[in-house]
Structures are given as structure tokens and as C-alpha cells.
C-alpha positions in Angstrom: -0.1 -0.5 0.0 2.0 3.5 -0.8 2.2 6.6 2.0 -0.9 8.5 2.5 1.7 11.8 0.5 1.6 9.1 -2.6 -1.5 8.9 -2.6 -2.7 12.9 -2.1 0.5 13.7 -4.8 -1.6 10.8 -7.2 -4.7 12.3 -7.0 -5.8 14.8 -9.0 -7.8 16.9 -5.9 -4.6 17.7 -4.4 -2.3 18.1 -7.5 -0.7 21.1 -7.9 -0.1 21.8 -4.5 3.5 22.6 -2.7 5.2 19.3 -0.7 5.2 21.1 2.3 1.4 22.2 2.0 1.0 18.4 1.2 2.8 17.4 4.5 0.4 19.4 6.2 -2.4 18.1 5.1 -0.7 14.9 6.2 -0.1 15.6 9.3 -3.9 16.5 10.4 -5.1 13.4 9.0 -5.9 10.3 10.6 -5.0 6.9 9.3 -7.9 3.8 10.2 -8.4 0.0 8.9 -11.9 -1.3 8.9 -12.9 -4.7 8.2 -15.0 -5.9 4.8 -18.8 -4.9 5.4 -18.4 -2.3 7.8 -20.4 0.5 7.3 -18.5 3.2 7.3 -20.7 6.4 6.4 -24.7 6.1 7.4 -27.2 8.0 4.9 -28.6 10.7 7.1 -25.1 11.0 9.8 -24.6 14.6 10.8 -20.6 13.8 10.7 -18.2 15.8 8.2 -15.4 14.5 7.5 -13.7 14.2 3.9 -12.3 10.8 3.3 -9.4 9.0 0.8 -9.4 5.9 0.0 -5.5 4.0 0.6 -6.3 0.5 0.2 -9.8 -2.0 -0.8 -13.2 -0.8 -2.1 -16.3 0.6 -1.2 -19.8 0.6 -2.7 -21.9 3.4 -2.4 -25.3 3.3 -1.2 -29.8 4.5 -0.7 -31.7 2.3 1.6 -35.3 3.5 1.5 -37.5 3.2 5.2 -37.6 -0.7 4.5 -34.7 -1.1 4.2 -34.6 -1.7 0.1 -30.8 -1.4 -1.2 -29.5 0.0 -4.0 -25.8 0.5 -5.0 -24.9 3.9 -7.1 -21.6 3.6 -7.5 -18.3 1.4 -6.2 -14.9 3.3 -5.4 -11.5 2.0 -4.7 -7.9 2.8 -4.3 -6.8 7.0 -4.4 -10.5 7.5 -4.9 -12.4 9.7 -2.8 -15.6 10.6 -0.9 -17.9 12.4 2.0 -17.0 15.8 0.1 -20.6 17.4 0.4 -21.2 17.0 3.9 -17.6 19.7 5.2 -18.8 21.8 2.1 -22.6 22.2 2.5 -22.8 21.3 6.4 -25.7 19.2 5.3 -26.1 15.5 6.1 -25.1 12.4 4.6 -26.9 11.7 1.2 -25.7 7.9 0.7 -24.3 5.4 2.5 -20.9 3.7 2.8 -19.7 0.2 3.2 -16.3 -1.6 2.9 -16.8 -4.5 -0.1 -13.0 -5.9 1.2 -10.4 -4.7 4.1 -10.0 -1.2 3.8 -8.0 2.0 4.6 -8.7 5.2 5.2 -7.0 8.7 5.4 -10.0 10.5 7.1 -9.6 14.9 6.9 -11.7 17.1 9.8 -13.8 19.1 7.8 -11.8 22.3 9.4 -8.4 21.1 7.3 -10.4 20.4 4.4 -12.2 23.7 4.2 -8.7 25.3 5.1 -7.4 23.2 2.0 -10.1 25.2 -0.4 -9.4 28.8 0.6 -5.6 28.8 1.2 -5.2 26.7 -2.2 -8.0 27.9 -4.9 -6.3 24.7 -7.2 -7.8 22.2 -4.8 -11.3 24.5 -5.0 -11.6 24.5 -8.6 -10.5 20.3 -8.3 -13.3 19.8 -5.7 -16.0 21.3 -8.3 -14.0 19.3 -11.5 -14.9 16.0 -9.2 -18.6 17.4 -8.4 -19.7 17.7 -11.5 -18.5 14.1 -12.8 -20.6 12.7 -9.7 -23.5 14.6 -10.6 -22.4 13.5 -14.6 -22.6 9.7 -13.5 -25.6 10.4 -10.7 -27.2 11.3 -13.5 -26.2 8.3 -16.0 -27.4 5.6 -13.1 -30.9 7.6 -12.2 -31.2 7.8 -16.3 -30.7 4.2 -16.6 -33.3 3.1 -13.0 -35.8 5.0 -14.9 -35.6 4.8 -18.6 -34.1 0.9 -18.9 -35.3 -2.3 -18.5 -33.7 -4.5 -16.1 -31.8 -6.6 -19.2 -30.1 -3.7 -20.7 -29.6 -2.4 -16.4 -27.5 -5.9 -16.1 -26.1 -5.3 -19.8 -25.1 -1.9 -18.2 -23.1 -3.3 -15.0 -21.8 -6.2 -16.9 -19.4 -4.0 -18.8 -19.1 -1.3 -15.9 -17.5 -3.7 -14.2 -15.7 -5.2 -16.2 -12.1 -5.4 -17.6 -9.7 -7.0 -20.4 -7.6 -10.1 -19.2 -6.1 -11.3 -23.0 -8.6 -10.6 -25.4 -11.7 -11.6 -22.8 -13.6 -9.2 -20.9 -14.2 -10.0 -17.2 -16.3 -8.5 -14.2 -14.7 -8.3 -10.5 -16.5 -10.3 -8.2 -19.8 -10.2 -8.7 -22.6 -11.8 -6.8 -25.8 -12.6 -8.6 -27.3 -10.1 -5.2 -24.6 -7.4 -6.7 -26.2 -7.2 -9.6 -29.4 -6.9 -8.1 -28.6 -4.1 -5.9 -27.1 -2.1 -8.7 -29.8 -2.2 -10.7 -32.8 -2.7 -9.2 -34.7 -6.0 -9.2 -34.7 -9.1 -7.3 -32.2 -11.7 -7.4 -34.0 -14.0 -9.4 -34.5 -12.1 -12.4 -31.1 -11.2 -12.6 -30.5 -15.2 -12.3 -33.1 -16.1 -15.1 -31.2 -13.1 -17.4 -27.6 -14.5 -16.5 -28.8 -18.0 -17.1 -29.9 -16.6 -20.4 -26.9 -15.4 -22.0 -25.0 -18.1 -20.6 -27.4 -20.4 -22.7 -27.1 -18.3 -25.9 -23.6 -18.3 -25.5 -23.0 -15.1 -24.6 -21.5 -14.8 -21.3 -19.5 -17.8 -19.2 -19.2 -18.0 -15.3 -17.2 -18.9 -13.0 -16.9 -18.4 -9.1 -18.2 -14.4 -9.1 -16.4 -13.8 -12.3 -18.6 -13.5 -15.4 -16.4 -13.4 -19.1 -18.4 -11.6 -21.5 -17.3 -13.9 -24.6 -19.0 -12.1 -26.9 -20.6 -8.7 -27.4 -24.5 -8.8 -25.9 -27.6 -8.2 -27.3 -29.2 -4.8 -27.2 -32.0 -6.5 -26.2 -33.5 -9.7 -25.1 
């Protein structure tokens, strides 16, 4: 795992800051480790710290009062979350849960705001980051509102797949993981994956799904 200083230097948000300025941020950052399946932030919390992921991965999810959850994003090493709370003094808008053992750099609201006020370049990077977050959220909401379940499943498979040789292979994804991302039941996801597998479009080994050929536009 890279040091906190190395990680901050590699994050777009902090690029352009001098070594002394970065050292100042590092000296006021708390490092904490959490095991897999730990809720780091809960929707509605009044906490206001900013988080840098040094190691591991998290899911960003929303939950209604009946306990139904939908995953709206996945973040990994060298990514950040929690920007809105220190900026606006508003409750957390989503919950964050670790999907593997993870380590975070936690920056207090005071340090975060002092950095923004002292370094306009960081403020501009925050604006850019939030714009991209809004774009991503708009795409997710549009998908949920306008696409059928099959196309939402296809979207998730491609989004979470990486090239391995001449194949596209997803990260570890259970049928429930996919269901939570597309707002459908696990049974419906199971039927879609089964039909894609029967058609030779995908193969499944453990929690990894290999896309064998271009998935059809409709089913």
C-alpha cells in the first residue's frame, strides 16, 4: 500500500500543491483500517469528514425506510468520498460500506476547508470532481428510469469488467450484487444471466463473469 503522501500526490484533487502544503494535510490526517462489510458512513449522519481510500474498495448505496437498498457507485484506491458534508454542512446523502478490508485517510472538515481557502486550485478540482459525480449519478438515475432490467444488467456487466487477454471479465459480482445495482430481484437477474449463458454470450466461474461476445441490445 502506498503511503498517504504518495496517494495524495497521485490524486487529481491535490495535484499542484507544494510538498510543504501536502505535508501539512498529511500531518492532520487520521489513518484508520476497517474490515470488509463495515458501514463507514450512514445516510443521514451529521458527520463531516472527508475520506481518501488508501487501500480497498467501497460501495455507495441508498436505502429507503423499508430497508431496500440500491448501489449507486463503487469506489476504489486513490478515490475519495464525503466531499459534500464538509462543504455544505449537510447530512450524508448516501451510505458507504467496505466490500473488502480497507484503509482510509480521514481529513477533518476544518483541515479540508482550510485547504480549499488556501489553495484555489484545490477548490477548482473539487468543483470538477462534483461535476463528474453529478454526471455519473444522472446516468445511473436515467438508467433506472428509462432502461429495462436486461439493459441495466448489461450496463453493470460492462461497467465492472476489465480486459484480460482478449476477454472481458468482471470483478467479483454475485447475482445479489448485480440485483442491488439495477434495482431488481435476484431471481430476475438469475434468469437473465442463465439465458445469456445458454446463448453463449457469457460464462460464469465462481463470482467472475466472462463476456464471451458482444451482448445483444435486447432480450
